[in-house]
N, CA, C and O atoms as a GROMACS GRO file, in nm:
protein
  416
    1MET      N    1   0.609  -0.717   0.825
    1MET     CA    2   0.673  -0.860   0.770
    1MET      C    3   0.588  -0.918   0.656
    1MET      O    4   0.645  -1.002   0.587
    2TYR      N    5   0.458  -0.884   0.623
    2TYR     CA    6   0.345  -0.935   0.550
    2TYR      C    7   0.319  -0.833   0.464
    2TYR      O    8   0.280  -0.720   0.493
    3LYS      N    9   0.344  -0.879   0.351
    3LYS     CA   10   0.253  -0.727   0.237
    3LYS      C   11   0.122  -0.807   0.176
    3LYS      O   12   0.180  -0.847   0.075
    4THR      N   13   0.049  -0.835   0.168
    4THR     CA   14  -0.088  -0.907   0.195
    4THR      C   15  -0.141  -0.858   0.297
    4THR      O   16  -0.263  -0.869   0.282
    5LYS      N   17  -0.112  -0.799   0.415
    5LYS     CA   18  -0.172  -0.839   0.518
    5LYS      C   19  -0.279  -0.770   0.511
    5LYS      O   20  -0.387  -0.825   0.530
    6ASN      N   21  -0.267  -0.590   0.474
    6ASN     CA   22  -0.405  -0.500   0.441
    6ASN      C   23  -0.447  -0.525   0.318
    6ASN      O   24  -0.539  -0.451   0.285
    7ILE      N   25  -0.413  -0.603   0.237
    7ILE     CA   26  -0.517  -0.619   0.132
    7ILE      C   27  -0.706  -0.660   0.161
    7ILE      O   28  -0.748  -0.712   0.264
    8THR      N   29  -0.760  -0.634   0.087
    8THR     CA   30  -0.907  -0.665   0.057
    8THR      C   31  -0.909  -0.775  -0.003
    8THR      O   32  -0.833  -0.807  -0.094
    9LYS      N   33  -1.032  -0.868   0.062
    9LYS     CA   34  -1.100  -0.984  -0.071
    9LYS      C   35  -1.198  -0.890  -0.159
    9LYS      O   36  -1.306  -0.931  -0.202
   10ASP      N   37  -1.155  -0.773  -0.178
   10ASP     CA   38  -1.183  -0.770  -0.397
   10ASP      C   39  -1.085  -0.739  -0.439
   10ASP      O   40  -1.030  -0.757  -0.548
   11ALA      N   41  -1.056  -0.686  -0.340
   11ALA     CA   42  -0.898  -0.653  -0.446
   11ALA      C   43  -0.843  -0.786  -0.455
   11ALA      O   44  -0.873  -0.807  -0.573
   12LEU      N   45  -0.793  -0.873  -0.423
   12LEU     CA   46  -0.781  -1.037  -0.440
   12LEU      C   47  -0.894  -1.061  -0.544
   12LEU      O   48  -0.855  -1.062  -0.660
   13LYS      N   49  -1.067  -1.087  -0.517
   13LYS     CA   50  -1.136  -1.069  -0.683
   13LYS      C   51  -1.109  -1.015  -0.753
   13LYS      O   52  -1.122  -1.043  -0.872
   14ALA      N   53  -1.061  -0.917  -0.709
   14ALA     CA   54  -1.040  -0.877  -0.952
   14ALA      C   55  -0.924  -0.876  -0.966
   14ALA      O   56  -0.861  -0.794  -1.033
   15LEU      N   57  -0.869  -0.992  -0.890
   15LEU     CA   58  -0.696  -1.034  -0.979
   15LEU      C   59  -0.787  -1.091  -1.074
   15LEU      O   60  -0.908  -1.109  -1.082
   16LYS      N   61  -0.670  -1.117  -1.152
   16LYS     CA   62  -0.690  -1.114  -1.297
   16LYS      C   63  -0.560  -1.259  -1.302
   16LYS      O   64  -0.452  -1.213  -1.340
   17ILE      N   65  -0.553  -1.389  -1.279
   17ILE     CA   66  -0.497  -1.517  -1.282
   17ILE      C   67  -0.447  -1.507  -1.471
   17ILE      O   68  -0.536  -1.489  -1.553
   18LYS      N   69  -0.336  -1.519  -1.504
   18LYS     CA   70  -0.300  -1.562  -1.611
   18LYS      C   71  -0.264  -1.683  -1.596
   18LYS      O   72  -0.212  -1.741  -1.501
   19ASN      N   73  -0.308  -1.733  -1.745
   19ASN     CA   74  -0.243  -1.916  -1.784
   19ASN      C   75  -0.283  -2.000  -1.695
   19ASN      O   76  -0.223  -2.105  -1.669
   20GLN      N   77  -0.424  -1.948  -1.620
   20GLN     CA   78  -0.503  -2.074  -1.562
   20GLN      C   79  -0.523  -2.180  -1.604
   20GLN      O   80  -0.549  -2.266  -1.520
   21ASP      N   81  -0.522  -2.219  -1.740
   21ASP     CA   82  -0.512  -2.368  -1.812
   21ASP      C   83  -0.434  -2.462  -1.711
   21ASP      O   84  -0.442  -2.558  -1.634
   22GLU      N   85  -0.326  -2.332  -1.786
   22GLU     CA   86  -0.182  -2.449  -1.769
   22GLU      C   87  -0.209  -2.430  -1.554
   22GLU      O   88  -0.218  -2.541  -1.500
   23ILE      N   89  -0.215  -2.358  -1.497
   23ILE     CA   90  -0.263  -2.452  -1.368
   23ILE      C   91  -0.324  -2.485  -1.288
   23ILE      O   92  -0.311  -2.505  -1.168
   24VAL      N   93  -0.435  -2.497  -1.397
   24VAL     CA   94  -0.485  -2.618  -1.400
   24VAL      C   95  -0.473  -2.792  -1.406
   24VAL      O   96  -0.505  -2.892  -1.341
   25ASP      N   97  -0.392  -2.743  -1.551
   25ASP     CA   98  -0.330  -2.890  -1.580
   25ASP      C   99  -0.164  -2.962  -1.495
   25ASP      O  100  -0.105  -3.069  -1.506
   26LEU      N  101  -0.143  -2.843  -1.419
   26LEU     CA  102   0.004  -2.901  -1.340
   26LEU      C  103  -0.075  -2.942  -1.189
   26LEU      O  104  -0.028  -3.019  -1.105
   27THR      N  105  -0.206  -2.868  -1.180
   27THR     CA  106  -0.274  -2.900  -1.007
   27THR      C  107  -0.387  -2.947  -0.949
   27THR      O  108  -0.431  -2.988  -0.842
   28GLY      N  109  -0.425  -2.921  -1.088
   28GLY     CA  110  -0.562  -3.004  -1.121
   28GLY      C  111  -0.701  -2.857  -1.036
   28GLY      O  112  -0.820  -2.888  -1.021
   29SER      N  113  -0.679  -2.797  -1.019
   29SER     CA  114  -0.708  -2.690  -0.933
   29SER      C  115  -0.721  -2.524  -1.023
   29SER      O  116  -0.639  -2.477  -1.101
   30LYS      N  117  -0.851  -2.466  -0.979
   30LYS     CA  118  -0.791  -2.313  -1.054
   30LYS      C  119  -0.743  -2.231  -0.879
   30LYS      O  120  -0.805  -2.226  -0.773
   31LEU      N  121  -0.587  -2.170  -0.927
   31LEU     CA  122  -0.574  -2.086  -0.853
   31LEU      C  123  -0.643  -1.962  -0.774
   31LEU      O  124  -0.634  -1.862  -0.845
   32ASP      N  125  -0.702  -1.935  -0.662
   32ASP     CA  126  -0.818  -1.856  -0.602
   32ASP      C  127  -0.709  -1.804  -0.538
   32ASP      O  128  -0.644  -1.871  -0.458
   33PRO      N  129  -0.670  -1.640  -0.578
   33PRO     CA  130  -0.643  -1.564  -0.508
   33PRO      C  131  -0.682  -1.493  -0.337
   33PRO      O  132  -0.609  -1.432  -0.259
   34VAL      N  133  -0.849  -1.539  -0.323
   34VAL     CA  134  -0.863  -1.535  -0.233
   34VAL      C  135  -0.793  -1.700  -0.114
   34VAL      O  136  -0.717  -1.683  -0.020
   35LYS      N  137  -0.832  -1.801  -0.145
   35LYS     CA  138  -0.830  -1.882  -0.070
   35LYS      C  139  -0.679  -1.862   0.007
   35LYS      O  140  -0.648  -1.867   0.126
   36ALA      N  141  -0.582  -1.833  -0.146
   36ALA     CA  142  -0.430  -1.837  -0.104
   36ALA      C  143  -0.400  -1.783   0.000
   36ALA      O  144  -0.334  -1.826   0.095
   37TRP      N  145  -0.481  -1.622  -0.027
   37TRP     CA  146  -0.471  -1.552   0.153
   37TRP      C  147  -0.500  -1.583   0.235
   37TRP      O  148  -0.435  -1.586   0.339
   38GLU      N  149  -0.668  -1.636   0.206
   38GLU     CA  150  -0.621  -1.655   0.390
   38GLU      C  151  -0.548  -1.814   0.476
   38GLU      O  152  -0.530  -1.848   0.593
   39VAL      N  153  -0.519  -1.885   0.316
   39VAL     CA  154  -0.374  -1.985   0.395
   39VAL      C  155  -0.272  -1.953   0.435
   39VAL      O  156  -0.192  -2.016   0.505
   40ILE      N  157  -0.266  -1.819   0.378
   40ILE     CA  158  -0.144  -1.716   0.419
   40ILE      C  159  -0.162  -1.675   0.617
   40ILE      O  160  -0.095  -1.703   0.716
   41LYS      N  161  -0.249  -1.622   0.600
   41LYS     CA  162  -0.346  -1.557   0.701
   41LYS      C  163  -0.321  -1.650   0.830
   41LYS      O  164  -0.279  -1.614   0.940
   42SER      N  165  -0.349  -1.747   0.796
   42SER     CA  166  -0.412  -1.889   0.896
   42SER      C  167  -0.286  -1.955   0.898
   42SER      O  168  -0.260  -1.987   1.014
   43THR      N  169  -0.166  -1.999   0.789
   43THR     CA  170  -0.061  -1.983   0.845
   43THR      C  171   0.056  -1.866   0.933
   43THR      O  172   0.143  -1.879   1.019
   44SER      N  173   0.018  -1.790   0.882
   44SER     CA  174   0.135  -1.702   0.981
   44SER      C  175   0.030  -1.672   1.116
   44SER      O  176   0.060  -1.590   1.203
   45GLU      N  177  -0.099  -1.751   1.116
   45GLU     CA  178  -0.143  -1.686   1.270
   45GLU      C  179  -0.240  -1.558   1.282
   45GLU      O  180  -0.287  -1.508   1.384
   46ASP      N  181  -0.256  -1.520   1.144
   46ASP     CA  182  -0.372  -1.412   1.117
   46ASP      C  183  -0.217  -1.303   1.121
   46ASP      O  184  -0.190  -1.211   1.199
   47PHE      N  185  -0.156  -1.348   1.030
   47PHE     CA  186   0.012  -1.270   0.999
   47PHE      C  187   0.102  -1.174   1.149
   47PHE      O  188   0.145  -1.062   1.175
   48SER      N  189   0.089  -1.308   1.212
   48SER     CA  190   0.149  -1.235   1.334
   48SER      C  191   0.262  -1.323   1.392
   48SER      O  192   0.344  -1.320   1.484
   49LYS      N  193   0.213  -1.424   1.262
   49LYS     CA  194   0.400  -1.544   1.334
   49LYS      C  195   0.451  -1.542   1.226
   49LYS      O  196   0.391  -1.516   1.121
   50SER      N  197   0.629  -1.584   1.241
   50SER     CA  198   0.722  -1.570   1.067
   50SER      C  199   0.681  -1.653   1.060
   50SER      O  200   0.648  -1.702   1.168
   51ASP      N  201   0.650  -1.732   0.939
   51ASP     CA  202   0.645  -1.829   0.874
   51ASP      C  203   0.708  -1.815   0.760
   51ASP      O  204   0.647  -1.740   0.683
   52VAL      N  205   0.865  -1.884   0.691
   52VAL     CA  206   0.911  -1.898   0.558
   52VAL      C  207   0.794  -1.910   0.451
   52VAL      O  208   0.770  -1.832   0.359
   53LYS      N  209   0.754  -1.983   0.472
   53LYS     CA  210   0.687  -2.053   0.323
   53LYS      C  211   0.556  -1.972   0.352
   53LYS      O  212   0.481  -2.000   0.259
   54ALA      N  213   0.466  -1.853   0.470
   54ALA     CA  214   0.418  -1.798   0.388
   54ALA      C  215   0.444  -1.742   0.353
   54ALA      O  216   0.422  -1.730   0.233
   55GLN      N  217   0.538  -1.622   0.443
   55GLN     CA  218   0.633  -1.531   0.410
   55GLN      C  219   0.600  -1.522   0.270
   55GLN      O  220   0.517  -1.442   0.227
   56GLU      N  221   0.684  -1.627   0.178
   56GLU     CA  222   0.703  -1.659   0.044
   56GLU      C  223   0.574  -1.647  -0.045
   56GLU      O  224   0.581  -1.568  -0.139
   57ALA      N  225   0.500  -1.689  -0.034
   57ALA     CA  226   0.364  -1.727  -0.004
   57ALA      C  227   0.309  -1.568  -0.059
   57ALA      O  228   0.240  -1.541  -0.157
   58ASP      N  229   0.354  -1.499   0.017
   58ASP     CA  230   0.259  -1.355   0.074
   58ASP      C  231   0.317  -1.255  -0.014
   58ASP      O  232   0.238  -1.170  -0.056
   59MET      N  233   0.484  -1.241  -0.066
   59MET     CA  234   0.554  -1.223  -0.142
   59MET      C  235   0.477  -1.234  -0.299
   59MET      O  236   0.426  -1.140  -0.360
   60LEU      N  237   0.484  -1.378  -0.346
   60LEU     CA  238   0.391  -1.363  -0.480
   60LEU      C  239   0.248  -1.359  -0.518
   60LEU      O  240   0.196  -1.374  -0.628
   61LEU      N  241   0.198  -1.336  -0.400
   61LEU     CA  242   0.132  -1.320  -0.425
   61LEU      C  243   0.062  -1.141  -0.434
   61LEU      O  244  -0.038  -1.103  -0.494
   62TYR      N  245   0.140  -1.077  -0.367
   62TYR     CA  246   0.125  -0.946  -0.350
   62TYR      C  247   0.269  -0.860  -0.495
   62TYR      O  248   0.277  -0.745  -0.537
   63GLU      N  249   0.354  -0.985  -0.524
   63GLU     CA  250   0.410  -0.975  -0.674
   63GLU      C  251   0.278  -0.994  -0.790
   63GLU      O  252   0.265  -0.908  -0.876
   64MET      N  253   0.199  -1.090  -0.785
   64MET     CA  254   0.112  -1.054  -0.852
   64MET      C  255  -0.024  -0.985  -0.870
   64MET      O  256  -0.098  -1.000  -0.967
   65LEU      N  257  -0.050  -0.898  -0.754
   65LEU     CA  258  -0.119  -0.837  -0.693
   65LEU      C  259  -0.042  -0.651  -0.759
   65LEU      O  260  -0.096  -0.541  -0.774
   66HIS      N  261   0.086  -0.695  -0.780
   66HIS     CA  262   0.142  -0.514  -0.813
   66HIS      C  263   0.225  -0.549  -0.906
   66HIS      O  264   0.343  -0.535  -0.875
   67PRO      N  265   0.197  -0.601  -1.037
   67PRO     CA  266   0.328  -0.616  -1.099
   67PRO      C  267   0.382  -0.495  -1.207
   67PRO      O  268   0.380  -0.530  -1.325
   68LYS      N  269   0.409  -0.416  -1.190
   68LYS     CA  270   0.472  -0.248  -1.222
   68LYS      C  271   0.599  -0.263  -1.104
   68LYS      O  272   0.712  -0.225  -1.137
   69MET      N  273   0.580  -0.313  -0.981
   69MET     CA  274   0.637  -0.300  -0.875
   69MET      C  275   0.762  -0.324  -0.938
   69MET      O  276   0.854  -0.259  -0.989
   70GLN      N  277   0.715  -0.492  -0.905
   70GLN     CA  278   0.766  -0.607  -0.987
   70GLN      C  279   0.894  -0.524  -1.163
   70GLN      O  280   1.012  -0.552  -1.183
   71GLN      N  281   0.847  -0.475  -1.208
   71GLN     CA  282   0.874  -0.471  -1.338
   71GLN      C  283   1.036  -0.332  -1.324
   71GLN      O  284   1.150  -0.332  -1.371
   72LYS      N  285   0.978  -0.260  -1.257
   72LYS     CA  286   1.064  -0.173  -1.176
   72LYS      C  287   1.205  -0.223  -1.199
   72LYS      O  288   1.305  -0.205  -1.269
   73ASP      N  289   1.121  -0.347  -1.035
   73ASP     CA  290   1.248  -0.435  -1.078
   73ASP      C  291   1.387  -0.483  -1.063
   73ASP      O  292   1.488  -0.495  -0.994
   74LYS      N  293   1.312  -0.508  -1.198
   74LYS     CA  294   1.375  -0.588  -1.302
   74LYS      C  295   1.429  -0.522  -1.360
   74LYS      O  296   1.533  -0.568  -1.408
   75ARG      N  297   1.402  -0.414  -1.384
   75ARG     CA  298   1.457  -0.281  -1.492
   75ARG      C  299   1.584  -0.233  -1.467
   75ARG      O  300   1.662  -0.196  -1.554
   76SER      N  301   1.620  -0.233  -1.248
   76SER     CA  302   1.709  -0.258  -1.194
   76SER      C  303   1.813  -0.282  -1.175
   76SER      O  304   1.912  -0.210  -1.186
   77ASP      N  305   1.799  -0.436  -1.129
   77ASP     CA  306   1.865  -0.563  -1.182
   77ASP      C  307   1.925  -0.561  -1.327
   77ASP      O  308   2.044  -0.593  -1.339
   78ALA      N  309   1.855  -0.527  -1.435
   78ALA     CA  310   1.873  -0.542  -1.611
   78ALA      C  311   1.970  -0.438  -1.548
   78ALA      O  312   2.056  -0.506  -1.491
   79LYS      N  313   2.005  -0.276  -1.528
   79LYS     CA  314   2.096  -0.221  -1.485
   79LYS      C  315   2.223  -0.259  -1.445
   79LYS      O  316   2.323  -0.263  -1.517
   80GLU      N  317   2.212  -0.296  -1.290
   80GLU     CA  318   2.313  -0.377  -1.208
   80GLU      C  319   2.379  -0.480  -1.295
   80GLU      O  320   2.500  -0.490  -1.316
   81ILE      N  321   2.311  -0.531  -1.329
   81ILE     CA  322   2.376  -0.687  -1.463
   81ILE      C  323   2.484  -0.586  -1.523
   81ILE      O  324   2.601  -0.615  -1.496
   82ILE      N  325   2.457  -0.442  -1.618
   82ILE     CA  326   2.530  -0.425  -1.711
   82ILE      C  327   2.617  -0.385  -1.629
   82ILE      O  328   2.723  -0.446  -1.616
   83ARG      N  329   2.580  -0.240  -1.537
   83ARG     CA  330   2.685  -0.242  -1.514
   83ARG      C  331   2.787  -0.326  -1.413
   83ARG      O  332   2.863  -0.263  -1.339
   84LEU      N  333   2.783  -0.519  -1.412
   84LEU     CA  334   2.873  -0.583  -1.396
   84LEU      C  335   3.000  -0.592  -1.431
   84LEU      O  336   3.114  -0.582  -1.385
   85GLN      N  337   2.914  -0.626  -1.577
   85GLN     CA  338   2.956  -0.674  -1.668
   85GLN      C  339   3.004  -0.608  -1.738
   85GLN      O  340   3.060  -0.652  -1.838
   86GLU      N  341   2.996  -0.436  -1.698
   86GLU     CA  342   3.119  -0.321  -1.765
   86GLU      C  343   3.261  -0.310  -1.683
   86GLU      O  344   3.371  -0.269  -1.720
   87LYS      N  345   3.209  -0.367  -1.543
   87LYS     CA  346   3.381  -0.341  -1.493
   87LYS      C  347   3.436  -0.436  -1.481
   87LYS      O  348   3.547  -0.443  -1.428
   88GLU      N  349   3.350  -0.568  -1.543
   88GLU     CA  350   3.438  -0.790  -1.551
   88GLU      C  351   3.522  -0.669  -1.698
   88GLU      O  352   3.643  -0.656  -1.680
   89ARG      N  353   3.495  -0.632  -1.760
   89ARG     CA  354   3.542  -0.606  -1.944
   89ARG      C  355   3.706  -0.497  -1.921
   89ARG      O  356   3.818  -0.491  -1.970
   90ALA      N  357   3.606  -0.412  -1.792
   90ALA     CA  358   3.734  -0.315  -1.761
   90ALA      C  359   3.855  -0.419  -1.733
   90ALA      O  360   3.950  -0.454  -1.802
   91ARG      N  361   3.810  -0.457  -1.595
   91ARG     CA  362   3.923  -0.552  -1.555
   91ARG      C  363   4.005  -0.676  -1.670
   91ARG      O  364   4.126  -0.702  -1.676
   92ALA      N  365   3.927  -0.717  -1.727
   92ALA     CA  366   3.995  -0.782  -1.842
   92ALA      C  367   4.098  -0.713  -1.934
   92ALA      O  368   4.196  -0.766  -1.988
   93LEU      N  369   4.054  -0.572  -1.943
   93LEU     CA  370   4.114  -0.535  -2.036
   93LEU      C  371   4.222  -0.483  -1.937
   93LEU      O  372   4.337  -0.507  -1.974
   94ASP      N  373   4.209  -0.415  -1.816
   94ASP     CA  374   4.354  -0.415  -1.804
   94ASP      C  375   4.399  -0.513  -1.748
   94ASP      O  376   4.514  -0.479  -1.774
   95LEU      N  377   4.408  -0.570  -1.714
   95LEU     CA  378   4.438  -0.761  -1.710
   95LEU      C  379   4.554  -0.790  -1.847
   95LEU      O  380   4.675  -0.814  -1.840
   96LEU      N  381   4.481  -0.782  -1.947
   96LEU     CA  382   4.555  -0.798  -2.100
   96LEU      C  383   4.669  -0.729  -2.087
   96LEU      O  384   4.790  -0.750  -2.082
   97GLU      N  385   4.551  -0.592  -2.083
   97GLU     CA  386   4.737  -0.476  -2.058
   97GLU      C  387   4.881  -0.498  -2.027
   97GLU      O  388   4.990  -0.463  -2.071
   98LEU      N  389   4.822  -0.586  -1.916
   98LEU     CA  390   5.012  -0.538  -1.797
   98LEU      C  391   5.036  -0.676  -1.860
   98LEU      O  392   5.158  -0.695  -1.866
   99GLU      N  393   4.971  -0.771  -1.906
   99GLU     CA  394   5.027  -0.912  -1.996
   99GLU      C  395   5.183  -0.838  -2.081
   99GLU      O  396   5.304  -0.841  -2.064
  100LEU      N  397   5.080  -0.775  -2.184
  100LEU     CA  398   5.111  -0.744  -2.236
  100LEU      C  399   5.255  -0.618  -2.227
  100LEU      O  400   5.336  -0.604  -2.319
  101LEU      N  401   5.257  -0.549  -2.111
  101LEU     CA  402   5.339  -0.479  -2.075
  101LEU      C  403   5.424  -0.594  -1.988
  101LEU      O  404   5.510  -0.648  -2.057
  102ILE      N  405   5.418  -0.631  -1.885
  102ILE     CA  406   5.458  -0.777  -1.896
  102ILE      C  407   5.590  -0.904  -2.046
  102ILE      O  408   5.692  -0.972  -2.052
  103ALA      N  409   5.513  -0.871  -2.099
  103ALA     CA  410   5.608  -0.975  -2.227
  103ALA      C  411   5.682  -0.876  -2.299
  103ALA      O  412   5.791  -0.902  -2.350
  104ALA      N  413   5.630  -0.767  -2.305
  104ALA     CA  414   5.725  -0.648  -2.418
  104ALA      C  415   5.909  -0.662  -2.333
  104ALA      O  416   6.003  -0.597  -2.378
   0.00000   0.00000   0.00000
């Protein structure tokens, strides 16, 4: 249910946050992964209670910790989009062919 349940605080402390200046401008404080994890932990009652916001935050924190996994998902999503576009074009060509047969 929660992907960051077994993450160590050392791993969270080692996480480098990009665009920290922009985060400070928008929120007024720096993003601290350890504090974020602790909020998720307390909100979910030690990762035992299902909470939509805590699960969403957990997923985002996990993606920050494992960016390579996220990139693989994006690549497969891009391939799926290309396949869908190919099918859509093939259907459009089939329809055009039918229209030409009807018109002839």
